[in-house]
VOBA-1610 file (N, C-alpha, C; in pm, whole numbers, padded with zeros to 5 digits, always signed):
BEGIN
Met+00084-00121+00000Met+00000+00000+00000Met+00087+00126+00000Thr+00187+00123+00089Thr+00277+00237+00098Thr+00355+00255-00032Thr+00398+00142-00092Thr+00472+00147-00218Thr+00385+00207-00329Ala+00257+00168-00330Ala+00165+00220-00432Ala+00146+00370-00416Ile+00134+00415-00291Ile+00116+00559-00265Ile+00240+00636-00306Leu+00359+00579-00274Leu+00485+00644-00313Leu+00496+00652-00465Gly+00452+00542-00532Gly+00456+00542-00678Gly+00366+00648-00739Gln+00246+00661-00681Gln+00153+00763-00728Gln+00208+00903-00704Thr+00272+00922-00589Thr+00330+01053-00557Thr+00443+01088-00654Glu+00530+00990-00682Glu+00639+01013-00777Glu+00586+01042-00916Arg+00480+00969-00955Arg+00421+00992-01086Arg+00361+01132-01096Lys+00294+01173-00989Lys+00235+01306-00986Lys+00343+01413-00994Thr+00452+01393-00918Thr+00564+01489-00921Thr+00624+01498-01060Phe+00638+01382-01126Phe+00693+01381-01262Phe+00603+01456-01359Leu+00472+01428-01353Leu+00378+01492-01445Leu+00372+01643-01424Ile+00378+01685-01298Ile+00379+01829-01269Ile+00507+01892-01325Gly+00620+01825-01303Gly+00747+01874-01357Gly+00746+01881-01509Leu+00687+01780-01573Leu+00677+01778-01718Leu+00590+01894-01768Ala+00478+01917-01700Ala+00389+02028-01737Ala+00461+02163-01722Ile+00540+02176-01618Ile+00616+02300-01596Ile+00718+02318-01709Ala+00787+02210-01746Ala+00888+02217-01853Ala+00824+02255-01987Ile+00709+02196-02018Ile+00638+02227-02142Ile+00591+02372-02142Ser+00539+02419-02028Ser+00495+02558-02018Ser+00611+02654-02042Gly+00727+02623-01982Gly+00844+02707-02000Gly+00890+02711-02145Ala+00887+02596-02212Ala+00930+02588-02351Ala+00837+02669-02442Ile+00708+02659-02419Ile+00611+02733-02501Ile+00625+02883-02479Leu+00637+02924-02353Leu+00650+03066-02323Leu+00779+03123-02383Phe+00889+03048-02373Phe+01015+03098-02427Phe+01007+03110-02580Ser+00941+03015-02644Ser+00927+03020-02789Ser+00837+03134-02834Thr+00748+03177-02746Thr+00653+03283-02781Thr+00721+03418-02803Lys+00847+03431-02759Lys+00916+03560-02778Lys+00927+03595-02925Ala+00936+03496-03013Ala+00942+03523-03156Ala+00811+03584-03205Ile+00700+03536-03153Ile+00569+03590-03192Ile+00556+03734-03143Val+00594+03757-03017Val+00585+03891-02959Val+00674+03988-03036Ala+00795+03944-03072Ala+00887+04030-03148Ala+00825+04070-03281Lys+00763+03975-03349Lys+00698+04004-03477Lys+00587+04108-03459Leu+00513+04099-03349Leu+00406+04196-03323Leu+00464+04334-03295Ile+00575+04341-03223Ile+00639+04469-03193Ile+00694+04533-03320Tyr+00746+04452-03410Tyr+00801+04505-03536Tyr+00695+04576-03620Arg+00570+04544-03598Arg+00462+04610-03672Arg+00451+04758-03637Tyr+00514+04798-03527Tyr+00512+04939-03485Tyr+00641+05010-03528His+00712+04951-03625His+00834+05011-03682His+00943+05032-03576Val+00951+04938-03485Val+01058+04937-03384Val+01170+04847-03436Asp+01294+04894-03428Asp+01405+04812-03478Asp+01456+04717-03369Ala+01552+04628-03407Ala+01599+04525-03316Ala+01671+04583-03195Val+01747+04692-03214Val+01819+04755-03103Val+01722+04804-02997Thr+01615+04869-03042Thr+01514+04923-02948Thr+01434+04810-02884Leu+01399+04710-02964Leu+01319+04598-02914Leu+01390+04526-02800Ile+01518+04492-02822Ile+01590+04417-02720Ile+01619+04503-02598Ala+01635+04636-02619Ala+01658+04726-02505Ala+01536+04728-02414Phe+01416+04737-02472Phe+01294+04736-02392Phe+01276+04602-02321Arg+01306+04493-02392Arg+01294+04361-02331Arg+01380+04348-02207Met+01507+04391-02218Met+01599+04376-02107Met+01575+04481-01998Leu+01528+04599-02038Leu+01497+04703-01940Leu+01388+04658-01845Phe+01286+04591-01900Phe+01174+04546-01816Phe+01206+04416-01741Ser+01299+04336-01792Ser+01333+04211-01723Ser+01444+04228-01619Leu+01523+04336-01633Leu+01638+04357-01543Leu+01600+04356-01395Pro+01495+04426-01351Pro+01463+04425-01207Pro+01440+04284-01152Phe+01379+04197-01231Phe+01354+04060-01187Phe+01485+03984-01169Phe+01575+03998-01267Phe+01701+03924-01258Phe+01793+03981-01150Val+01785+04111-01124Val+01860+04169-01013Val+01810+04110-00882Ala+01678+04099-00868Ala+01620+04042-00746Ala+01663+03896-00729Ile+01659+03818-00840Ile+01701+03679-00834Ile+01849+03668-00798Ala+01931+03758-00855Ala+02075+03757-00828Ala+02103+03783-00680Phe+02036+03882-00621Phe+02054+03911-00479Phe+02006+03795-00392Trp+01896+03733-00433Trp+01843+03618-00359Trp+01942+03503-00362Gln+02004+03479-00479Gln+02100+03370-00494Gln+02233+03399-00423Met+02263+03528-00402Met+02388+03565-00337Met+02390+03533-00189Arg+02272+03522-00128Arg+02265+03502+00016Arg+02330+03369+00055Gly+02435+03378+00134Gly+02503+03257+00181Gly+02587+03186+00077Ala+02596+03243-00044Ala+02672+03178-00151Ala+02821+03209-00137Thr+02902+03122-00193Thr+03047+03144-00192Thr+03081+03263-00281Pro+03159+03359-00231Pro+03195+03476-00313Pro+03272+03435-00438Leu+03253+03510-00544Leu+03321+03482-00670Leu+03458+03549-00674Ser+03551+03483-00740Ser+03682+03544-00761Ser+03674+03644-00876His+03778+03724-00891His+03781+03821-01002His+03777+03749-01137Ala+03846+03637-01146Ala+03847+03560-01271Ala+03707+03508-01304Glu+03636+03459-01201Glu+03501+03407-01223Glu+03406+03518-01264Arg+03420+03635-01205Arg+03336+03749-01245Arg+03362+03786-01390Gly+03489+03782-01430Gly+03523+03812-01569Gly+03462+03712-01664Arg+03465+03584-01627Arg+03406+03481-01713Arg+03255+03498-01723Ile+03190+03538-01614Ile+03046+03559-01617Ile+03011+03676-01709Val+03093+03780-01707Val+03071+03893-01798Val+03079+03847-01943Val+03181+03767-01975Val+03197+03716-02110Val+03079+03627-02149Leu+03036+03540-02057Leu+02923+03452-02083Leu+02795+03531-02106Gly+02773+03634-02027Gly+02654+03718-02043Gly+02652+03788-02176Leu+02768+03838-02219Leu+02777+03908-02348Leu+02758+03811-02464Leu+02807+03688-02448Leu+02799+03591-02556Leu+02662+03525-02563Gly+02614+03476-02449Gly+02493+03394-02450Gly+02362+03470-02451Tyr+02358+03585-02387Tyr+02229+03655-02374Tyr+02227+03794-02437Tyr+02345+03844-02475Tyr+02347+03970-02549Tyr+02361+03942-02699Leu+02474+03885-02740Leu+02498+03860-02881Leu+02395+03765-02940Ser+02370+03656-02869Ser+02274+03557-02919Ser+02134+03618-02935Ser+02088+03690-02835Ser+01954+03750-02841Ser+01946+03857-02949Phe+02051+03940-02960Phe+02050+04047-03057Phe+02045+03993-03200Leu+02127+03891-03229Leu+02125+03831-03362Leu+01991+03765-03391Asp+01932+03705-03288Asp+01801+03641-03303Asp+01695+03744-03344Phe+01689+03856-03272Phe+01589+03957-03303Phe+01616+04026-03436Leu+01744+04038-03473Leu+01776+04090-03606Leu+01719+03998-03714Gly+01738+03869-03696Gly+01690+03773-03794Gly+01540+03770-03807Leu+01471+03792-03696Leu+01325+03788-03697Leu+01263+03899-03782Gln+01341+03999-03817Gln+01290+04103-03906Gln+01270+04051-04048Tyr+01334+03938-04080Tyr+01336+03891-04219Tyr+01277+03753-04241Ile+01262+03672-04136Ile+01213+03536-04154Ile+01093+03510-04064Ser+01024+03402-04091Ser+00906+03368-04013Ser+00945+03321-03873Ala+00852+03333-03781Ala+00877+03287-03644Ala+00901+03137-03640Gly+00831+03062-03726Gly+00848+02917-03729Gly+00988+02876-03772Leu+01040+02941-03877Leu+01176+02910-03924Leu+01280+02951-03820Glu+01258+03065-03756Glu+01350+03110-03650Glu+01362+03007-03540Arg+01250+02952-03498Arg+01252+02856-03389Arg+01320+02726-03432Leu+01299+02686-03557Leu+01363+02564-03606Leu+01515+02578-03607Ile+01564+02694-03656Ile+01709+02715-03660Ile+01767+02715-03519Leu+01701+02784-03427Leu+01750+02788-03290Leu+01748+02649-03225Phe+01656+02566-03271Phe+01646+02433-03211Phe+01761+02342-03253Leu+01842+02388-03349Leu+01960+02312-03389Leu+02078+02336-03295Thr+02060+02420-03194Thr+02169+02453-03102Thr+02239+02329-03044Pro+02166+02225-02998Pro+02237+02107-02946Pro+02330+02043-03048Ser+02289+02046-03175Ser+02375+01988-03278Ser+02500+02074-03299Phe+02487+02205-03283Phe+02605+02292-03294Phe+02701+02268-03178Val+02645+02245-03061Val+02729+02210-02945Val+02810+02085-02977Leu+02744+01986-03036Leu+02811+01861-03070Leu+02919+01884-03177Leu+02886+01959-03282Leu+02982+01983-03390Leu+03104+02061-03341Ile+03082+02162-03258Ile+03193+02240-03202Ile+03282+02150-03116Ser+03219+02060-03042Ser+03295+01966-02958Ser+03379+01873-03044Val+03323+01832-03158Val+03396+01742-03248Val+03513+01813-03313Ile+03491+01937-03362Ile+03592+02009-03438Ile+03704+02063-03348Phe+03665+02125-03237Phe+03764+02196-03155Phe+03808+02118-03031Leu+03720+02033-02978Leu+03755+01958-02858Leu+03789+01813-02888Lys+03789+01778-03018Lys+03828+01644-03064Lys+03742+01534-03003Lys+03613+01564-02984Lys+03520+01464-02930Lys+03478+01369-03042Ser+03472+01241-03010Ser+03428+01144-03110Ser+03276+01152-03128Ile+03229+01113-03244Ile+03085+01123-03272Ile+03036+00985-03317Ser+02926+00941-03259Ser+02874+00808-03286Ser+02786+00808-03410Arg+02751+00688-03455Arg+02662+00674-03570Arg+02524+00733-03540Leu+02476+00715-03417Leu+02347+00772-03377Leu+02350+00924-03386Glu+02459+00983-03342Glu+02471+01129-03345Glu+02477+01182-03488Trp+02550+01111-03577Trp+02552+01152-03717Trp+02412+01144-03777Cys+02340+01039-03745Cys+02203+01022-03795Cys+02114+01136-03746Ala+02131+01172-03618Ala+02052+01281-03560Ala+02083+01413-03628Leu+02211+01440-03651Leu+02252+01564-03715Leu+02196+01574-03857Leu+02212+01468-03935Leu+02167+01471-04074Leu+02015+01486-04082Thr+01944+01419-03993Thr+01798+01429-03991Thr+01753+01573-03960Ser+01814+01632-03857Ser+01778+01769-03819Ser+01811+01869-03929Tyr+01930+01857-03986Tyr+01971+01955-04087Tyr+01890+01941-04214Phe+01854+01818-04251Phe+01771+01799-04369Phe+01634+01865-04348Gly+01579+01848-04228Gly+01449+01911-04199Gly+01457+02062-04204Met+01565+02119-04148Met+01581+02264-04147Met+01600+02318-04289Val+01680+02249-04370Val+01702+02290-04509Val+01572+02285-04587Leu+01492+02184-04561Leu+01362+02170-04628Leu+01274+02293-04602Val+01263+02332-04476Val+01182+02450-04442Val+01248+02577-04494Phe+01380+02585-04487Phe+01451+02705-04531Phe+01431+02729-04680Val+01445+02623-04760Val+01425+02637-04905Val+01282+02679-04936His+01188+02620-04862His+01047+02658-04881His+01025+02805-04851Asp+01079+02852-04737Asp+01060+02992-04699Asp+01135+03087-04792Ala+01250+03042-04843Ala+01327+03126-04936Ala+01250+03153-05064Arg+01167+03058-05104Arg+01088+03074-05226Arg+00965+03162-05204Thr+00916+03164-05080Thr+00789+03234-05055Thr+00801+03353-04962Gly+00917+03367-04894Gly+00927+03467-04788Gly+00999+03595-04823Gly+01033+03616-04949Gly+01099+03740-04986Gly+01249+03725-05001Pro+01316+03833-05045Pro+01458+03826-05080Pro+01554+03822-04961Asn+01507+03853-04841Asn+01597+03865-04726Asn+01594+03744-04632Val+01535+03634-04678Val+01528+03515-04594Val+01669+03463-04564Met+01755+03468-04664Met+01893+03421-04645Met+01963+03505-04537Leu+01945+03636-04542Leu+02007+03725-04443Leu+01952+03698-04303Gly+01820+03689-04293Gly+01759+03662-04163Gly+01799+03527-04108Gly+01805+03427-04197Gly+01848+03294-04153Gly+01991+03295-04104Ala+02078+03373-04169Ala+02217+03382-04127Ala+02229+03445-03989Phe+02149+03549-03962Phe+02151+03612-03830Phe+02109+03512-03722Val+02000+03440-03746Val+01951+03345-03646Val+02047+03228-03631Leu+02110+03187-03741Leu+02212+03083-03734Leu+02328+03128-03646Gly+02369+03255-03663Gly+02473+03311-03577Gly+02430+03312-03431Ser+02303+03340-03406Ser+02248+03338-03271Ser+02260+03199-03210Ala+02225+03096-03288Ala+02232+02959-03238Ala+02376+02918-03208Val+02470+02958-03295Val+02611+02925-03273Val+02663+02996-03148Ala+02626+03125-03131Ala+02669+03201-03014Ala+02618+03135-02885Tyr+02493+03088-02888Tyr+02438+03025-02768Tyr+02502+02888-02744Ala+02537+02818-02852Ala+02607+02690-02836Ala+02742+02711-02770Leu+02812+02816-02811Leu+02941+02848-02748Leu+02922+02883-02601Tyr+02814+02955-02570Tyr+02783+02988-02431Tyr+02761+02861-02349Leu+02685+02766-02404Leu+02658+02641-02332Leu+02787+02563-02305Leu+02874+02558-02406Leu+03001+02487-02388Leu+03089+02554-02284Ala+03093+02688-02287Ala+03180+02763-02197Ala+03126+02771-02055Ser+02996+02751-02041Ser+02935+02771-01909Ser+02934+02646-01823Gly+02977+02532-01878Gly+02968+02407-01804Gly+03035+02411-01668Glu+03159+02455-01664Glu+03233+02463-01537Glu+03171+02564-01442Met+03126+02678-01496Met+03068+02782-01412Met+02935+02739-01351Val+02858+02660-01424Val+02732+02609-01369Val+02758+02525-01246Arg+02859+02439-01253Arg+02892+02355-01137Arg+02944+02438-01020Arg+03014+02545-01051Arg+03074+02628-00946Arg+02972+02725-00886Val+02891+02787-00970Val+02802+02895-00926Val+02659+02848-00905Gly+02614+02751-00983Gly+02474+02710-00981Gly+02401+02768-01101Ala+02307+02691-01155Ala+02242+02729-01281Ala+02165+02860-01270Leu+02077+02871-01170Leu+01993+02989-01158Leu+02074+03114-01125Arg+02173+03098-01040Arg+02259+03211-01004Arg+02338+03259-01127Leu+02391+03164-01205Leu+02466+03200-01324Leu+02378+03271-01426Val+02259+03219-01447Val+02165+03281-01542Val+02131+03422-01499Ala+02104+03440-01369Ala+02069+03573-01318Ala+02183+03672-01340Tyr+02304+03630-01307Tyr+02421+03717-01325Tyr+02442+03749-01474Ala+02435+03644-01557Ala+02458+03664-01701Ala+02351+03754-01763Met+02227+03738-01718Met+02119+03822-01771Met+02135+03967-01728Cys+02187+03989-01609Cys+02214+04127-01564Cys+02320+04191-01653Val+02425+04115-01685Val+02529+04165-01774Val+02471+04195-01911Ser+02392+04103-01963Ser+02330+04121-02094Ser+02238+04242-02096Ser+02162+04261-01989Ser+02070+04374-01981Ser+02144+04507-01990Val+02253+04517-01915Val+02334+04640-01918Val+02389+04664-02058Ala+02435+04556-02125Ala+02490+04569-02260Ala+02382+04613-02360Cys+02264+04553-02351Cys+02156+04586-02445Cys+02106+04729-02426Ile+02091+04770-02301Ile+02045+04906-02272Ile+02153+05007-02311Gly+02279+04974-02280Gly+02389+05062-02318Gly+02401+05077-02468Gln+02381+04967-02541Gln+02384+04972-02687Gln+02279+05068-02741Phe+02159+05062-02684Phe+02052+05152-02727Phe+02090+05298-02701Leu+02142+05326-02583Leu+02177+05464-02547Leu+02288+05519-02636Leu+02377+05430-02684Leu+02485+05473-02771Leu+02443+05491-02916Leu+02352+05405-02962Leu+02320+05401-03104Leu+02188+05468-03143Arg+02102+05491-03048Arg+01970+05544-03081Arg+01941+05669-02998Pro+01862+05763-03052Pro+01824+05881-02974Pro+01728+05844-02862Trp+01738+05914-02751Trp+01653+05885-02636Trp+01505+05902-02668Ser+01476+05978-02771Ser+01336+06001-02809Ser+01265+05872-02847Leu+01342+05769-02886Leu+01281+05640-02922Leu+01229+05564-02801Leu+01261+05615-02680Leu+01203+05555-02560Leu+01054+05584-02551Val+01010+05684-02624Val+00868+05717-02630Val+00805+05636-02743Gln+00723+05540-02707Gln+00661+05450-02803Gln+00512+05438-02774Pro+00435+05386-02869Pro+00292+05360-02842Pro+00274+05267-02722Ala+00161+05279-02657Ala+00134+05198-02538Ala+00144+05049-02568Ala+00107+05009-02690Ala+00113+04867-02726Ala+00255+04813-02722Val+00352+04896-02760Val+00492+04853-02757Val+00537+04828-02613Tyr+00498+04917-02521Tyr+00531+04896-02380Tyr+00466+04768-02327Gly+00340+04749-02362Gly+00269+04631-02314Gly+00330+04502-02366Leu+00359+04499-02497Leu+00420+04380-02556Leu+00561+04357-02501Ser+00635+04465-02477Ser+00770+04453-02423Ser+00769+04398-02281Met+00672+04442-02200Met+00661+04390-02064Met+00622+04242-02068Phe+00533+04207-02160Phe+00496+04066-02177Phe+00619+03986-02218Asn+00696+04040-02314Asn+00817+03974-02362Asn+00918+03956-02249Ala+00931+04058-02165Ala+01029+04055-02056Ala+00992+03952-01951Phe+00868+03952-01906Phe+00830+03864-01796Phe+00790+03725-01843Phe+00692+03718-01935Phe+00636+03588-01973Phe+00723+03511-02073Cys+00808+03581-02149Cys+00891+03512-02249Cys+01039+03509-02210Thr+01074+03570-02097Thr+01215+03573-02057Thr+01231+03526-01913Val+01180+03603-01817Val+01200+03572-01675Val+01129+03443-01636Leu+01000+03435-01665Leu+00921+03319-01623Leu+00970+03188-01684Pro+01000+03182-01816Pro+01051+03056-01871Pro+01181+03009-01806Val+01271+03104-01775Val+01397+03068-01709Val+01368+03001-01574Cys+01280+03062-01497Cys+01247+03007-01364Cys+01174+02873-01376Leu+01080+02864-01471Leu+01006+02738-01490Leu+01099+02626-01531Thr+01194+02655-01618Thr+01288+02554-01663Thr+01375+02504-01548Met+01419+02596-01463Met+01500+02557-01348Met+01420+02468-01252Val+01294+02503-01230Val+01207+02423-01143Val+01186+02285-01204Ala+01164+02281-01336Ala+01141+02154-01405Ala+01265+02064-01397Val+01382+02122-01416Val+01506+02045-01409Val+01523+01984-01270Ser+01488+02060-01167Ser+01501+02010-01030Ser+01403+01896-01002Arg+01290+01892-01076Arg+01189+01790-01053Arg+01209+01665-01139Ile+01243+01684-01268Ile+01245+01572-01361Ile+01381+01550-01427Gly+01479+01635-01396Gly+01611+01620-01454Gly+01628+01698-01584Ala+01753+01729-01614Ala+01782+01812-01731Ala+01747+01741-01861Gly+01769+01610-01869Gly+01742+01536-01992Gly+01596+01538-02031Thr+01510+01506-01936Thr+01367+01505-01964Thr+01315+01645-01991Ala+01364+01742-01916Ala+01322+01881-01938Ala+01363+01927-02078Ser+01480+01885-02123Ser+01527+01920-02256Ser+01438+01858-02363Gln+01399+01734-02345Gln+01310+01669-02440Gln+01173+01735-02443Ala+01125+01781-02327Ala+00997+01851-02322Ala+01004+01981-02403Gly+01124+02038-02410Gly+01143+02162-02487Gly+01121+02144-02635Met+01110+02020-02682Met+01085+01995-02824Met+00950+02048-02869Ile+00863+02078-02773Ile+00733+02135-02808Ile+00748+02276-02861Gly+00863+02342-02834Gly+00884+02481-02872Gly+00861+02513-03019Pro+00931+02446-03112Pro+00912+02476-03254Pro+00769+02450-03302Val+00706+02345-03248Val+00569+02314-03288Val+00474+02424-03242Ser+00491+02468-03117Ser+00404+02573-03065Ser+00422+02703-03142Thr+00547+02734-03179Thr+00573+02857-03255Thr+00510+02851-03392Leu+00517+02735-03456Leu+00457+02719-03589Leu+00307+02747-03586Phe+00238+02691-03487Phe+00093+02709-03481Phe+00053+02845-03425Leu+00131+02898-03330Leu+00103+03033-03280Leu+00127+03136-03391Gly+00228+03113-03475Gly+00253+03201-03587Gly+00138+03203-03684Ala+00079+03087-03706Ala-00037+03079-03795Ala-00159+03146-03732Leu-00177+03126-03601Leu-00294+03179-03533Leu-00289+03330-03514Ile-00172+03381-03474Ile-00159+03523-03437Ile-00106+03609-03551Leu-00009+03554-03627Leu+00058+03633-03731Leu+00011+03600-03872Asp-00080+03504-03884Asp-00128+03460-04016Asp-00016+03402-04102Glu+00088+03345-04039Glu+00191+03277-04115Glu+00136+03142-04162Pro+00153+03110-04290Pro+00094+02986-04342Pro+00164+02862-04288Ile+00087+02755-04275Ile+00144+02624-04239Ile+00125+02533-04360Thr+00236+02486-04414Thr+00230+02398-04531Thr+00279+02259-04494Ala+00254+02166-04584Ala+00298+02028-04561Ala+00449+02021-04551Ile+00519+02103-04631Ile+00666+02103-04627Ile+00716+02152-04491Gln+00651+02256-04437Gln+00691+02306-04305Gln+00669+02202-04197Leu+00555+02133-04204Leu+00526+02030-04106Leu+00626+01915-04117Ala+00660+01876-04240Ala+00756+01768-04259Ala+00894+01809-04208Gly+00936+01931-04239Gly+01065+01980-04192Gly+01072+01989-04041Thr+00964+02038-03982Thr+00957+02048-03835Thr+00967+01910-03771Ala+00895+01813-03829Ala+00899+01676-03776Ala+01040+01619-03784Leu+01112+01646-03893Leu+01248+01595-03908Leu+01344+01658-03807Val+01331+01790-03788Val+01416+01858-03689Val+01391+01802-03549Leu+01264+01785-03515Leu+01231+01732-03383Leu+01280+01589-03367Ala+01269+01509-03474Ala+01317+01372-03469Ala+01468+01368-03448Gly+01539+01457-03516Gly+01684+01463-03500Gly+01726+01502-03360Val+01658+01603-03305Val+01689+01647-03169Val+01656+01537-03069Tyr+01546+01466-03093Tyr+01509+01356-03004Tyr+01616+01246-03006Leu+01663+01211-03125Leu+01770+01111-03136Leu+01895+01158-03062Leu+01927+01284-03075Leu+02045+01339-03007Leu+02027+01331-02854Ser+01904+01352-02808Ser+01878+01349-02664Ser+01889+01207-02606Arg+01878+01104-02693Arg+01887+00967-02645Arg+02030+00923-02621Lys+02126+01004-02672Lys+02267+00970-02654Lys+02306+00994-02509Lys+02365+00895-02449Lys+02413+00908-02311Lys+02550+00973-02311Ile+02561+01090-02241Ile+02688+01162-02236Ile+02774+01105-02123
//
């Protein structure tokens, strides 16, 4: 009887953790939809990301102070590495992503970003001399074929700048892959949530500073809809997904939480159709299925 109750409790905990992970993945993917809506008000990428980080900064500052309580102080070298990680993973990656969204569909953007695990693997193979298994090669080829399928489709129907937008988002995915590889040691030393909070604070300062240097302050005056969408982007598509993902990882583990994140590209595809009137074609569905299948195969590899 006790064993049955414990089993039910564990099952309930797992299902709750899975639901949290799926919610985080959908909310994080929604940032592409929100960005597309903001672009309708003739806001450029520099201004968009500045508003996003301006509204999310207070939350990450609060999380950073909360995580600092009783934590081991950081050395000067560790602080320097966190600054570099923040600039690479959450400034450069986010900026290139939002630049790309000016030219490509939200669905294609999400598919390209979802190739990040494969970029981590390829960088490890090329620069860290990591061996690659037959399963991993199969996963890579499946994912890339799916992405190319959707990319060629969008290039034919999405205008002349799809290649440029795709290149920006591809750069975003590579930048984030480098961040993931470089952050491994720091995560063990600092903790995942503390590292994210610190890195996001660094990124916020960089994004806001970039705006102040490159754009006139008059651009801070925007229609009320831009403020509302930016606040939604900051909290529901940035702060909340980060926290939900951390909670999910603590409940169901990083592997399962990562697999739950596969819902992201699918949710973006359908939200794009529902909110932005982006078409859904059989080729897009087939390409999305291939990318997800490739990522799933990659997730089955035991590291």
